C-alpha positions in Angstrom: 10.4 46.8 27.5 8.1 49.0 29.2 10.2 52.0 28.4 10.4 51.2 24.8 6.5 50.6 24.1 6.0 54.4 25.8 8.8 55.4 23.0 7.1 53.9 20.4 4.0 55.1 21.0 5.3 58.7 21.5 6.9 58.6 18.1 3.8 57.4 16.5 1.9 60.1 18.4 4.1 62.8 17.1 4.2 61.3 13.6 0.3 61.4 13.4 0.4 65.1 14.8 2.9 66.1 12.5 1.7 64.6 9.0 -1.7 66.1 10.0 -0.1 69.4 10.3 1.7 68.8 6.5 -2.1 67.7 5.0 -3.3 71.1 6.8 -0.1 73.0 5.4 -0.2 71.8 2.1 -4.2 72.3 1.1 -7.0 74.5 3.5 -9.6 72.4 1.7 -11.5 71.3 4.9 -13.4 68.1 3.6 -9.7 66.8 2.9 -8.9 67.6 6.3 -11.8 65.5 7.8 -11.2 62.9 5.1 -7.5 62.5 6.3 -8.6 61.9 9.9 -11.4 59.3 9.3 -9.3 57.8 7.3 -6.5 57.5 10.1 -8.7 57.0 12.7 -10.1 53.8 11.1 -6.6 52.4 9.8 -5.7 52.9 13.7 -8.5 51.2 15.2 -8.2 48.0 13.0 -4.5 48.1 13.6 -5.4 47.4 17.2 -8.2 45.2 17.2 -5.8 43.0 14.6 -3.3 42.8 17.2 -5.9 42.0 19.9 -7.5 39.4 18.1 -4.1 37.7 17.2 -3.8 33.6 18.5 -0.8 32.7 19.7 -1.5 29.2 19.3 -2.2 29.8 15.3 0.6 32.0 14.9 1.0 34.2 11.4 -2.4 34.0 9.5 -3.6 36.1 6.4 -5.0 38.7 8.7 -1.8 38.9 10.9 0.0 39.4 7.4 -2.7 41.8 5.9 -2.2 43.6 9.6 1.7 43.9 9.7 1.6 45.2 5.8 -0.7 47.6 6.9 1.0 48.9 9.7 4.0 49.4 8.0 2.8 51.1 5.1 1.4 53.6 8.0 3.8 54.5 10.1 6.9 54.8 7.5 5.4 57.4 5.7 4.5 59.2 8.4 8.2 59.3 10.3 9.3 60.5 6.8 7.0 63.3 7.4 7.3 63.9 10.7 11.2 63.8 10.1 11.1 67.0 7.9 8.3 68.8 9.7 10.3 68.5 13.1 13.7 69.8 10.6 11.0 72.9 9.7 10.1 73.2 13.6 13.8 73.7 14.6 14.1 76.3 12.2 11.4 78.0 12.5 12.3 77.9 16.7 15.9 79.0 15.9 14.8 81.9 13.6 12.3 83.5 16.3 15.3 83.0 19.0 17.3 84.8 16.8 14.7 87.6 15.9 13.6 87.9 19.5 17.7 88.8 20.3 18.0 91.1 17.5 14.8 92.9 19.0 12.7 92.0 15.7 9.0 92.3 16.8 6.9 92.9 13.5 7.2 88.8 12.9 5.5 86.4 15.2 8.2 83.4 17.1 7.0 81.1 15.5 5.9 81.8 11.5 3.3 80.1 9.5 4.2 76.5 8.4 5.4 76.7 4.5 3.6 74.7 2.2 6.2 73.9 -0.2 8.0 71.9 3.0 4.7 70.4 3.4 4.4 69.2 0.3 8.0 67.8 0.2 7.5 66.1 2.9 4.5 64.5 1.9 6.3 63.7 -1.7 9.0 62.1 0.0 6.7 60.0 2.2 5.0 59.1 -1.3 8.2 56.9 -2.1 8.2 54.4 0.9 4.1 54.2 0.4 4.1 53.2 -2.9 7.2 50.9 -3.2 5.5 49.3 0.3 2.2 49.0 -2.1 3.7 47.6 -5.2 5.9 45.2 -2.8 3.0 44.0 -1.1 0.7 43.4 -4.4 3.0 42.9 -7.4 6.8 42.8 -5.5 6.3 39.6 -3.3 5.7 37.6 -6.6 8.1 39.0 -8.9 10.2 35.8 -8.9 13.6 36.4 -10.3 16.5 33.4 -11.5 19.6 34.5 -10.6 22.9 32.5 -12.2 25.8 32.4 -10.2 29.1 30.6 -11.2 31.6 29.3 -8.9 35.0 27.6 -9.3 36.9 25.2 -6.8 40.2 23.7 -8.0 39.8 20.4 -6.2 36.4 20.1 -7.8 36.3 16.6 -9.7 36.7 16.6 -13.2 33.4 14.6 -14.0 31.2 17.4 -11.9 33.1 20.2 -13.9 29.6 22.4 -15.1 27.6 20.8 -12.4 24.5 22.7 -12.1 22.5 23.3 -9.0 18.8 25.4 -8.6 18.2 26.2 -5.1 15.0 27.2 -3.6 14.8 28.2 0.1 12.0 29.8 2.6 9.0 28.6 0.7 6.6 29.7 3.7 3.6 28.3 1.9 0.9 29.4 4.8 1.8 33.4 3.2 0.8 32.6 -0.5 -2.5 33.6 -1.9 -1.7 33.9 -5.7 -2.0 30.2 -7.5 -1.0 31.5 -10.5 2.0 33.0 -9.6 3.5 30.0 -7.6 2.4 28.0 -10.6 4.7 31.0 -13.0 7.4 29.5 -10.4 7.4 26.5 -10.7 7.7 26.6 -14.2 10.9 28.9 -13.8 12.2 26.0 -12.1 11.3 23.4 -14.5 13.0 25.5 -17.2 16.8 25.9 -15.7 17.1 21.8 -16.6 19.8 21.7 -13.7 21.2 18.3 -13.1 19.9 18.7 -9.1 17.5 20.9 -7.2 18.4 21.6 -3.5 15.7 23.1 -1.1 17.2 24.8 2.2 14.3 25.3 4.7 10.9 26.7 5.7 8.2 25.1 4.3 5.6 26.0 6.3 5.5 29.4 8.7 4.2 27.0 11.7 1.6 24.5 10.4 2.0 21.4 8.3 -1.4 22.2 6.9 -0.2 25.4 5.4 1.5 23.2 2.6 -1.7 21.3 2.1 -3.2 23.4 -0.7 0.2 23.3 -2.6 1.1 19.9 -2.6 0.5 19.2 -6.0 1.8 22.6 -7.6 5.1 21.4 -6.1 5.0 18.1 -7.0 5.0 19.4 -10.4 8.7 20.4 -9.8 10.9 17.8 -12.2 13.2 15.1 -10.9 16.5 16.3 -12.3 19.1 13.2 -12.8 21.0 13.8 -9.8 17.4 14.0 -7.6 15.8 16.5 -5.3 16.7 17.2 -1.8 16.1 19.1 1.4 16.7 20.3 4.9 14.4 21.9 7.6 14.2 25.4 8.8 13.7 27.2 11.7 10.2 27.6 11.3 9.5 24.2 10.5 9.9 23.1 14.2 6.8 24.9 15.2 8.1 26.9 18.0 6.7 30.2 17.1 3.4 29.4 18.8 1.8 28.1 22.0 0.8 24.6 21.4 -2.1 23.1 23.3 0.1 19.5 24.4 3.6 18.7 23.3 1.8 15.6 21.3 0.0 18.2 19.0 3.9 20.2 18.4 5.3 16.2 17.5 2.6 15.2 15.6 2.9 18.6 13.8 6.7 18.4 13.3 6.4 14.8 12.1 3.4 16.2 9.4 6.1 18.8 8.5 8.9 16.4 7.4 6.3 14.2 5.2 5.5 17.2 3.3 9.1 16.6 1.8 8.3 13.4 0.8 4.7 14.2 -0.2 6.5 16.6 -3.3 9.0 14.3 -4.0 11.7 15.5 -2.1 14.3 13.5 0.0 14.4 15.4 3.1 17.7 15.1 4.7 18.5 15.0 8.9 21.7 15.4 9.8 23.2 12.9 7.3 24.9 12.8 3.8 24.9 10.7 0.3 27.3 10.5 -1.8 26.4 11.5 -5.5 28.2 10.1 -8.2 29.2 10.5 -12.1 30.9 7.9 -13.4 33.8 6.9 -11.2 33.2 10.3 -9.3 31.8 11.0 -6.7 30.7 14.2 -4.3 28.7 14.9 -0.5 25.9 16.4 -0.6 25.6 16.5 3.4 21.6 17.9 4.7 21.3 19.3 8.0 18.8 19.9 10.3 18.6 23.8 11.6 21.7 25.6 13.1 21.2 29.1 13.7 23.3 31.6 16.1 20.2 32.9 17.5 17.6 30.0 16.5 17.5 26.5 16.9 20.4 24.5 16.7 19.5 21.0 15.9 22.0 20.6 13.2 25.0 17.9 13.9 27.8 18.5 11.4 29.8 16.0 13.0 27.2 13.0 12.9 26.3 14.5 9.3 30.0 14.1 7.7 30.8 10.7 9.8 33.0 9.3 6.9 34.1 11.8 5.4 37.6 13.4 4.9 38.8 16.8 4.2 39.7 15.7 0.4 35.8 14.8 0.1 34.0 17.3 -2.2 30.6 18.7 -0.1 28.3 20.7 -0.7 26.4 21.2 2.9 22.4 22.5 2.9 22.4 24.6 5.9 19.0 26.8 6.8 20.8 29.6 8.5 23.6 31.4 7.3 25.3 31.8 10.4 25.9 28.5 10.7 28.9 29.2 8.4 29.9 32.4 9.4 30.1 31.0 12.8 31.6 26.8 12.6 31.3 25.6 8.7 33.9 28.6 6.9 37.1 27.8 9.2 35.8 23.9 9.6 38.7 21.4 9.0 36.7 18.8 7.5 36.7 21.6 4.1 33.1 22.4 3.2 33.6 23.7 -0.2 30.3 24.8 -0.5 27.4 25.8 1.7 24.1 26.5 0.4 21.8 28.8 2.6 18.7 30.9 3.1 16.7 32.1 6.2 17.3 35.8 5.7 14.6 36.9 3.2 17.5 39.9 2.3 14.8 41.3 4.8 12.3 41.3 1.8 13.7 44.7 1.7 16.5 46.6 0.5 18.1 48.4 -2.5 19.9 46.4 -5.1 21.5 47.1 -8.0 24.2 45.2 -9.2 28.0 46.5 -9.6 26.6 49.6 -8.2 24.7 49.0 -4.7 23.5 45.9 -2.3 22.1 47.1 0.9 19.0 45.8 3.3 18.9 46.6 6.6 19.4 42.4 7.1 23.4 43.5 6.6 23.6 45.1 10.2 22.4 41.6 11.6 23.7 39.2 9.3 27.4 39.1 7.6 26.3 36.8 4.5 22.5 37.5 4.2 22.0 37.3 0.4 24.5 36.1 -2.7 27.2 34.6 -2.7 30.2 35.0 -0.5 34.1 33.6 0.2 36.5 32.6 2.2 39.8 31.1 2.1 38.5 29.3 -1.1 35.2 28.1 0.7 31.8 29.5 -0.3 28.5 30.3 1.1 25.1 31.0 -1.4 22.4 32.5 0.6 19.3 32.5 -1.4 16.8 35.3 -1.1 13.8 33.0 -0.3 11.5 31.9 -2.5 8.0 33.3 -0.4 7.7 35.7 2.2 6.8 36.3 5.8 6.0 38.8 8.3 5.9 41.7 5.8 3.5 40.4 3.6 5.5 41.6 0.1 9.0 42.7 -1.1 10.7 45.7 -2.2 13.8 45.6 -4.1 14.7 42.0 -3.0 12.4 39.7 -5.0 11.8 36.3 -4.5 14.9 33.9 -6.0 15.3 30.9 -7.7 19.0 30.5 -7.9 21.0 28.4 -10.4 24.7 27.7 -9.7 27.0 26.6 -12.0 30.1 24.7 -10.2 33.4 24.6 -12.3 36.7 23.8 -12.0 39.5 25.9 -11.7 
């Protein structure tokens, strides 16, 4: 860990030095140089101060969200500038050795930096800077309704055309714009689906985070087949230091009760039968099960009495559960709904052309629909945001799934 921190400090220092050199090469105006230095120093001081003020007993809050956003919007552009300027330095040094070998003493070993290269570096750095800035101001509430049809040969006839609205990863403690959240609730209601399913992470840590939003989320209309939910990894309060075990337990109980307060039926390793006419399907709701996170989910307990022939919709917050346990399970879970990844809140998605996010190197299933031997998992990109207070390219999602027989 110490070596890694030293590496980060050296990289940050080099990025700062190279960025200042780029600014100096791009303009000879002295006051611009001084303004850049003053702003950089103030930002660095604020970031260091904010991190020293982080309280492990409280966890993420508005200040820590802003600090993380400020850190990313500062460091990433500077690293791009450093990469370009380092490339120029390699060429300058290589050229210097060639001139020295050729006996050319008329030019200095290292010529001055080219203004064009510095302007190019600054231009390239403006792309992530502006993108991250947009993500923090607009992108985090750029809600998208994504529609997906899924075909099943064993879907009971009466459920042909069943529509499901799925939301996931609310993270209510991160919200700061009531108008945009109310707009998203209106979008959910406009879908007029048969059933609404929420796949976990109602808060970042504390039940109190949801209190200002209870009435807002109670506005989600209850459809004919009901509203159901499960827990996510953040709902267990395991990412902070609690003064006592009782306080942690009380918070967990309060978080579970939040679902009742917004009129969702919280499912804790159990299943229910949903009926239409004389046919039924099973809705199975698990506690969190993650390959690298809390494993409270108990698929066997939740499925007591079910057979492989029963058509099942499984709610399991973390898609790694599908990868490691569900997709080849003999119990035959036809459709799994997950969330958790947020698509890292950063990536590029152009339908039919590209779908990329760094999170794909950690999760095989990270956004959208995936299939294995006729079994499917849909990974919702998340309703809210966490850690980085924004979204770039991976927008907050309201999913509408239509199940069809075929």
